[in-house]
DRENSEGU-699550 format. One record per residue (C-alpha): residue number from 1; residue in three letters; chain; y, x, z. Coordinates in nm, 3 decimals, padded with zeros to 5 digits. Last residue first. Layout:
! residues N
+-----+---------+--------+---------+---------+---------+
! num ! residuo ! cadena !       v !       u !       w !
+-----+---------+--------+---------+---------+---------+
! NUM !     ALA !      A !       Y !       X !       Z !
...
+-----+---------+--------+---------+---------+---------+
END
This chain:
! residues 212
+-----+---------+--------+---------+---------+---------+
! num ! residuo ! cadena !       v !       u !       w !
+-----+---------+--------+---------+---------+---------+
! 212 !     UNK !      A !  04.823 !  05.895 !  02.551 !
! 211 !     UNK !      A !  04.790 !  05.654 !  02.257 !
! 210 !     UNK !      A !  04.431 !  05.567 !  02.342 !
! 209 !     UNK !      A !  04.308 !  05.740 !  02.026 !
! 208 !     UNK !      A !  04.521 !  06.039 !  02.126 !
! 207 !     UNK !      A !  04.338 !  06.049 !  02.459 !
! 206 !     UNK !      A !  04.004 !  06.036 !  02.278 !
! 205 !     UNK !      A !  04.099 !  06.317 !  02.038 !
! 204 !     UNK !      A !  04.217 !  06.536 !  02.326 !
! 203 !     UNK !      A !  03.889 !  06.474 !  02.508 !
! 202 !     UNK !      A !  03.691 !  06.561 !  02.195 !
! 201 !     UNK !      A !  03.885 !  06.886 !  02.167 !
! 200 !     UNK !      A !  03.810 !  06.971 !  02.529 !
! 199 !     UNK !      A !  03.443 !  06.915 !  02.456 !
! 198 !     UNK !      A !  03.474 !  07.162 !  02.170 !
! 197 !     UNK !      A !  03.470 !  07.044 !  01.808 !
! 196 !     UNK !      A !  03.194 !  07.178 !  01.583 !
! 195 !     UNK !      A !  02.904 !  06.978 !  01.724 !
! 194 !     UNK !      A !  02.537 !  07.059 !  01.668 !
! 193 !     UNK !      A !  02.478 !  07.219 !  02.007 !
! 192 !     UNK !      A !  02.743 !  07.095 !  02.254 !
! 191 !     UNK !      A !  03.076 !  07.274 !  02.285 !
! 190 !     UNK !      A !  03.226 !  07.494 !  02.551 !
! 189 !     UNK !      A !  03.386 !  07.443 !  02.889 !
! 188 !     UNK !      A !  03.615 !  07.173 !  03.013 !
! 187 !     UNK !      A !  03.898 !  07.358 !  03.187 !
! 186 !     UNK !      A !  04.092 !  07.102 !  03.388 !
! 185 !     UNK !      A !  04.392 !  06.883 !  03.307 !
! 184 !     UNK !      A !  04.240 !  06.717 !  03.003 !
! 183 !     UNK !      A !  03.912 !  06.674 !  03.190 !
! 182 !     UNK !      A !  04.094 !  06.511 !  03.484 !
! 181 !     UNK !      A !  04.271 !  06.269 !  03.251 !
! 180 !     UNK !      A !  03.949 !  06.191 !  03.066 !
! 179 !     UNK !      A !  03.744 !  06.137 !  03.383 !
! 178 !     UNK !      A !  04.013 !  05.911 !  03.533 !
! 177 !     UNK !      A !  04.031 !  05.710 !  03.211 !
! 176 !     UNK !      A !  03.655 !  05.657 !  03.221 !
! 175 !     UNK !      A !  03.659 !  05.554 !  03.587 !
! 174 !     UNK !      A !  03.930 !  05.297 !  03.518 !
! 173 !     UNK !      A !  03.696 !  05.127 !  03.273 !
! 172 !     UNK !      A !  03.842 !  05.089 !  02.921 !
! 171 !     UNK !      A !  03.876 !  04.725 !  02.822 !
! 170 !     UNK !      A !  04.109 !  04.735 !  02.521 !
! 169 !     UNK !      A !  03.989 !  05.074 !  02.394 !
! 168 !     UNK !      A !  03.616 !  05.012 !  02.429 !
! 167 !     UNK !      A !  03.479 !  05.211 !  02.133 !
! 166 !     UNK !      A !  03.693 !  05.526 !  02.124 !
! 165 !     UNK !      A !  03.777 !  05.544 !  02.492 !
! 164 !     UNK !      A !  03.422 !  05.447 !  02.584 !
! 163 !     UNK !      A !  03.280 !  05.730 !  02.375 !
! 162 !     UNK !      A !  03.519 !  05.986 !  02.525 !
! 161 !     UNK !      A !  03.440 !  05.867 !  02.877 !
! 160 !     UNK !      A !  03.069 !  05.906 !  02.808 !
! 159 !     UNK !      A !  03.134 !  06.253 !  02.666 !
! 158 !     UNK !      A !  03.322 !  06.357 !  02.979 !
! 157 !     UNK !      A !  03.063 !  06.230 !  03.226 !
! 156 !     UNK !      A !  02.766 !  06.382 !  03.040 !
! 155 !     UNK !      A !  02.947 !  06.714 !  02.995 !
! 154 !     UNK !      A !  03.037 !  06.727 !  03.365 !
! 153 !     UNK !      A !  02.684 !  06.671 !  03.492 !
! 152 !     UNK !      A !  02.676 !  06.490 !  03.828 !
! 151 !     UNK !      A !  02.658 !  06.163 !  03.637 !
! 150 !     UNK !      A !  02.867 !  05.868 !  03.758 !
! 149 !     UNK !      A !  03.040 !  05.813 !  03.423 !
! 148 !     UNK !      A !  02.695 !  05.820 !  03.261 !
! 147 !     UNK !      A !  02.619 !  05.475 !  03.404 !
! 146 !     UNK !      A !  02.912 !  05.331 !  03.207 !
! 145 !     UNK !      A !  02.784 !  05.492 !  02.887 !
! 144 !     UNK !      A !  02.433 !  05.356 !  02.932 !
! 143 !     UNK !      A !  02.547 !  05.004 !  03.023 !
! 142 !     UNK !      A !  02.794 !  04.992 !  02.735 !
! 141 !     UNK !      A !  02.534 !  05.109 !  02.485 !
! 140 !     UNK !      A !  02.284 !  04.849 !  02.602 !
! 139 !     UNK !      A !  02.543 !  04.571 !  02.602 !
! 138 !     UNK !      A !  02.666 !  04.653 !  02.254 !
! 137 !     UNK !      A !  02.953 !  04.892 !  02.201 !
! 136 !     UNK !      A !  03.264 !  04.778 !  02.009 !
! 135 !     UNK !      A !  03.271 !  04.842 !  01.636 !
! 134 !     UNK !      A !  03.160 !  05.140 !  01.430 !
! 133 !     UNK !      A !  02.963 !  05.438 !  01.562 !
! 132 !     UNK !      A !  03.168 !  05.750 !  01.633 !
! 131 !     UNK !      A !  03.159 !  05.751 !  02.012 !
! 130 !     UNK !      A !  02.786 !  05.680 !  02.011 !
! 129 !     UNK !      A !  02.732 !  06.024 !  01.859 !
! 128 !     UNK !      A !  02.937 !  06.176 !  02.141 !
! 127 !     UNK !      A !  02.725 !  05.996 !  02.399 !
! 126 !     UNK !      A !  02.407 !  06.116 !  02.227 !
! 125 !     UNK !      A !  02.537 !  06.472 !  02.258 !
! 124 !     UNK !      A !  02.590 !  06.424 !  02.631 !
! 123 !     UNK !      A !  02.244 !  06.276 !  02.676 !
! 122 !     UNK !      A !  02.079 !  06.558 !  02.479 !
! 121 !     UNK !      A !  02.250 !  06.823 !  02.690 !
! 120 !     UNK !      A !  02.186 !  06.637 !  03.016 !
! 119 !     UNK !      A !  01.820 !  06.549 !  02.975 !
! 118 !     UNK !      A !  01.787 !  06.370 !  03.311 !
! 117 !     UNK !      A !  01.982 !  06.072 !  03.176 !
! 116 !     UNK !      A !  01.715 !  06.005 !  02.914 !
! 115 !     UNK !      A !  01.821 !  05.912 !  02.562 !
! 114 !     UNK !      A !  01.805 !  05.532 !  02.537 !
! 113 !     UNK !      A !  02.167 !  05.476 !  02.435 !
! 112 !     UNK !      A !  02.110 !  05.697 !  02.131 !
! 111 !     UNK !      A !  01.798 !  05.506 !  02.031 !
! 110 !     UNK !      A !  01.965 !  05.168 !  02.078 !
! 109 !     UNK !      A !  02.269 !  05.274 !  01.874 !
! 108 !     UNK !      A !  02.048 !  05.406 !  01.593 !
! 107 !     UNK !      A !  01.819 !  05.105 !  01.567 !
! 106 !     UNK !      A !  01.852 !  05.079 !  01.190 !
! 105 !     UNK !      A !  02.034 !  05.382 !  01.041 !
! 104 !     UNK !      A !  02.374 !  05.259 !  00.916 !
! 103 !     UNK !      A !  02.568 !  05.509 !  01.129 !
! 102 !     UNK !      A !  02.444 !  05.811 !  00.930 !
! 101 !     UNK !      A !  02.688 !  06.094 !  01.013 !
! 100 !     UNK !      A !  02.640 !  06.047 !  01.389 !
!  99 !     UNK !      A !  02.271 !  06.111 !  01.324 !
!  98 !     UNK !      A !  02.338 !  06.482 !  01.278 !
!  97 !     UNK !      A !  02.501 !  06.519 !  01.620 !
!  96 !     UNK !      A !  02.217 !  06.326 !  01.784 !
!  95 !     UNK !      A !  01.962 !  06.552 !  01.614 !
!  94 !     UNK !      A !  02.160 !  06.861 !  01.713 !
!  93 !     UNK !      A !  02.143 !  06.759 !  02.080 !
!  92 !     UNK !      A !  01.770 !  06.686 !  02.058 !
!  91 !     UNK !      A !  01.706 !  07.024 !  01.897 !
!  90 !     UNK !      A !  01.928 !  07.207 !  02.148 !
!  89 !     UNK !      A !  01.749 !  07.043 !  02.442 !
!  88 !     UNK !      A !  01.400 !  07.156 !  02.330 !
!  87 !     UNK !      A !  01.158 !  06.883 !  02.438 !
!  86 !     UNK !      A !  01.246 !  06.671 !  02.135 !
!  85 !     UNK !      A !  01.308 !  06.304 !  02.218 !
!  84 !     UNK !      A !  01.613 !  06.272 !  01.992 !
!  83 !     UNK !      A !  01.398 !  06.430 !  01.725 !
!  82 !     UNK !      A !  01.216 !  06.099 !  01.671 !
!  81 !     UNK !      A !  01.541 !  05.942 !  01.548 !
!  80 !     UNK !      A !  01.546 !  06.180 !  01.250 !
!  79 !     UNK !      A !  01.283 !  05.962 !  01.080 !
!  78 !     UNK !      A !  01.543 !  05.689 !  01.029 !
!  77 !     UNK !      A !  01.757 !  05.947 !  00.842 !
!  76 !     UNK !      A !  01.518 !  05.983 !  00.548 !
!  75 !     UNK !      A !  01.709 !  05.757 !  00.309 !
!  74 !     UNK !      A !  02.036 !  05.897 !  00.448 !
!  73 !     UNK !      A !  01.928 !  06.250 !  00.357 !
!  72 !     UNK !      A !  01.890 !  06.149 ! -00.008 !
!  71 !     UNK !      A !  02.222 !  05.967 !  00.011 !
!  70 !     UNK !      A !  02.399 !  06.276 !  00.141 !
!  69 !     UNK !      A !  02.249 !  06.504 ! -00.122 !
!  68 !     UNK !      A !  02.338 !  06.264 ! -00.404 !
!  67 !     UNK !      A !  02.694 !  06.228 ! -00.273 !
!  66 !     UNK !      A !  02.738 !  06.605 ! -00.255 !
!  65 !     UNK !      A !  02.609 !  06.636 ! -00.612 !
!  64 !     UNK !      A !  02.853 !  06.370 ! -00.730 !
!  63 !     UNK !      A !  03.141 !  06.536 ! -00.545 !
!  62 !     UNK !      A !  03.058 !  06.866 ! -00.716 !
!  61 !     UNK !      A !  03.049 !  06.685 ! -01.052 !
!  60 !     UNK !      A !  03.397 !  06.544 ! -00.982 !
!  59 !     UNK !      A !  03.528 !  06.892 ! -00.903 !
!  58 !     UNK !      A !  03.378 !  07.038 ! -01.221 !
!  57 !     UNK !      A !  03.504 !  06.762 ! -01.454 !
!  56 !     UNK !      A !  03.843 !  06.885 ! -01.575 !
!  55 !     UNK !      A !  03.758 !  07.252 ! -01.523 !
!  54 !     UNK !      A !  03.458 !  07.231 ! -01.754 !
!  53 !     UNK !      A !  03.586 !  07.453 ! -02.039 !
!  52 !     UNK !      A !  03.802 !  07.649 ! -01.797 !
!  51 !     UNK !      A !  03.488 !  07.794 ! -01.640 !
!  50 !     UNK !      A !  03.409 !  07.986 ! -01.961 !
!  49 !     UNK !      A !  03.075 !  08.156 ! -01.909 !
!  48 !     UNK !      A !  02.983 !  08.470 ! -02.106 !
!  47 !     UNK !      A !  02.605 !  08.475 ! -02.082 !
!  46 !     UNK !      A !  02.599 !  08.097 ! -02.051 !
!  45 !     UNK !      A !  02.302 !  07.961 ! -01.856 !
!  44 !     UNK !      A !  02.364 !  07.924 ! -01.483 !
!  43 !     UNK !      A !  02.712 !  07.810 ! -01.394 !
!  42 !     UNK !      A !  02.846 !  07.724 ! -01.740 !
!  41 !     UNK !      A !  02.527 !  07.540 ! -01.835 !
!  40 !     UNK !      A !  02.513 !  07.359 ! -01.505 !
!  39 !     UNK !      A !  02.871 !  07.239 ! -01.552 !
!  38 !     UNK !      A !  02.798 !  07.110 ! -01.902 !
!  37 !     UNK !      A !  02.476 !  06.939 ! -01.794 !
!  36 !     UNK !      A !  02.656 !  06.763 ! -01.510 !
!  35 !     UNK !      A !  02.923 !  06.632 ! -01.745 !
!  34 !     UNK !      A !  02.661 !  06.522 ! -02.000 !
!  33 !     UNK !      A !  02.470 !  06.334 ! -01.732 !
!  32 !     UNK !      A !  02.780 !  06.126 ! -01.645 !
!  31 !     UNK !      A !  03.035 !  06.152 ! -01.365 !
!  30 !     UNK !      A !  03.227 !  05.831 ! -01.303 !
!  29 !     UNK !      A !  02.990 !  05.740 ! -01.021 !
!  28 !     UNK !      A !  03.125 !  06.025 ! -00.810 !
!  27 !     UNK !      A !  03.474 !  05.880 ! -00.814 !
!  26 !     UNK !      A !  03.487 !  05.801 ! -00.447 !
!  25 !     UNK !      A !  03.243 !  06.019 ! -00.255 !
!  24 !     UNK !      A !  03.436 !  06.050 !  00.070 !
!  23 !     UNK !      A !  03.566 !  05.693 !  00.055 !
!  22 !     UNK !      A !  03.224 !  05.535 !  00.009 !
!  21 !     UNK !      A !  03.069 !  05.790 !  00.244 !
!  20 !     UNK !      A !  03.292 !  05.685 !  00.536 !
!  19 !     UNK !      A !  03.237 !  05.928 !  00.822 !
!  18 !     UNK !      A !  03.363 !  05.864 !  01.174 !
!  17 !     UNK !      A !  03.401 !  06.159 !  01.187 !
!  16 !     UNK !      A !  03.619 !  06.397 !  00.987 !
!  15 !     UNK !      A !  03.658 !  06.639 !  01.282 !
!  14 !     UNK !      A !  03.280 !  06.667 !  01.280 !
!  13 !     UNK !      A !  03.288 !  06.931 !  01.009 !
!  12 !     UNK !      A !  03.177 !  06.895 !  00.647 !
!  11 !     UNK !      A !  03.057 !  07.226 !  00.502 !
!  10 !     UNK !      A !  02.759 !  07.085 !  00.314 !
!   9 !     UNK !      A !  02.657 !  06.749 !  00.454 !
!   8 !     UNK !      A !  02.294 !  06.685 !  00.358 !
!   7 !     UNK !      A !  02.190 !  07.036 !  00.256 !
!   6 !     UNK !      A !  02.382 !  07.219 !  00.529 !
!   5 !     UNK !      A !  02.280 !  06.970 !  00.799 !
!   4 !     UNK !      A !  01.916 !  06.999 !  00.695 !
!   3 !     UNK !      A !  01.936 !  07.378 !  00.700 !
!   2 !     UNK !      A !  02.091 !  07.392 !  01.046 !
!   1 !     UNK !      A !  01.834 !  07.143 !  01.176 !
+-----+---------+--------+---------+---------+---------+
END
């Protein structure tokens, strides 16, 4: 999972979610084969490389390579859904975190909403992934997130409230706001596997999204 994330996304961190590949990779199509060949030659072939000779295209070529890697991963992303059911909690959590970067995967919202409530780490990570999908939540997502607000697991409650705050801004359940306010006032520990931002950071982001 670490390797797949590194290949598909490079050093992108989850503080840039929700991710817009069109905006992120703008300009990549302007790079031609000759530009890529020139950069490759300087990087790997020239005995006395002159980086200045490709300085005007090197950044654009890097964006093109990043776009190619992302799109290759996106083509395979539907197969990542099976990892949401992995027995190892960290694998399932990382799978949800990775899938948040590929919101166009068919059936993604349904798969995330269907992660079992007894698998707390995976459920909490799935909630965070749901937080960054576009548009208001569907009925299945809303039911799952609302049910999570009553969980005895703090991470499950907090992440559900975060997701509702981001996706259901105009009709946020009182319970979700209560969870967020309490989480902001209390010490919410750690981060979930696969996510860079701490749970407390996600709470702060959700409250800011609400204008609080």
